[in-house]
N, C-alpha and C positions, 0 to 999 in steps of 0.2 A: 345448200345452206340460202336461206334468204338474206341477203344484205342489204344496207341502207348505209348513207355515206354522210360524210360531214367534213367540210373544208374548213382548214386551220392553219394558221402559220406555223412555221416550225419553232418560232419564237413563243409563242402562246403555248404549243404542245410543251415544249420543254419547261415550263413552268409548273407543269404538274408532274414531273419527275420524282419518282418516289411516294406519289399520292394514288390512293387508291382509285379516286374519280378524276373526271375533267369536267371544267364549266366554263362554257363560252360567255361573254360579256353578256350576250340575250337574254341570259338567264336571270341576272340582275335587271336587267334594264325592259323585257317583255315576259318573264317568267317561263320561259322553255328556250331549249336549244334548236335550233335549225337545221334540219337534214334533207336528204334527196335521195330519191330514187335513183337506179343507175342512168335512167336516159334523160334525167335532169340535171346531171352533175354539169355537162357542156353550157348550158344556158345560165345556171347559178355562176359558173366562172366567169361566163361572159358580161353579166350583167354587173355582178358586185367586184370581181377581182383582177379586172385587165390591167395589165402590167403592174401585177404586185407579185413579186419575187418569193421562192423560199414557202412555198405552200405544200402543204400534206394532205392526204385526202384519207380519212379513218374510215375504215370497213367495219361495220356496226352490225352484230347480229341482234336483232330484235327481239329473238326469244331470250336473249341472256341479261336485257336490260332490267334494272331493279326500279325504275322509277316508268309512269305511264306513258304510253305513246298514243299519239293522236294523231291521224290523217286533217288536216284542216286547210280550209280554202284560201290560196294566198291573191293578192290584188289580180295577178295575171289570169286566175281561174283555174288555176292547176292546184290539185292535193300534191300537200307536203306534209312530211312526217314531223312531226315534233315532240320533242322530249321534255316533260315535266319535270326536271330535276336534273341533277349531275348526270352526266353518264360514267357508268361504274366500266374500269378498265377490263375487267373479264370479259366485257362484251366488246370490246374492240379486238377484232380477230386479224385484223392487218391495217399497218399503217405505211402508206403509199406515197412517195415522192412526187408530185405534180410536176409535169414538164410541159411547158407552154410557151 
């Protein structure tokens, strides 16, 4: 199974307990939710989440997403997956605690 990944604080993820979808703050501010390919996760953690405690890594099956997925170029030139809508929880196939 192909997977894409989303970093989220445990607190933010818990706000969506019992709800069918998850929405990152970027959905409101940028219109999409940021995700990464597996090989991009370490760089995302280094750039944006250094010394941030209690992080989770959502493993997402792109085939199960109910909103549009686009790969778009980031300022660093890499292509990153973006979901243009909430992530339906049926697409989240694993939730992993990040230890760093």
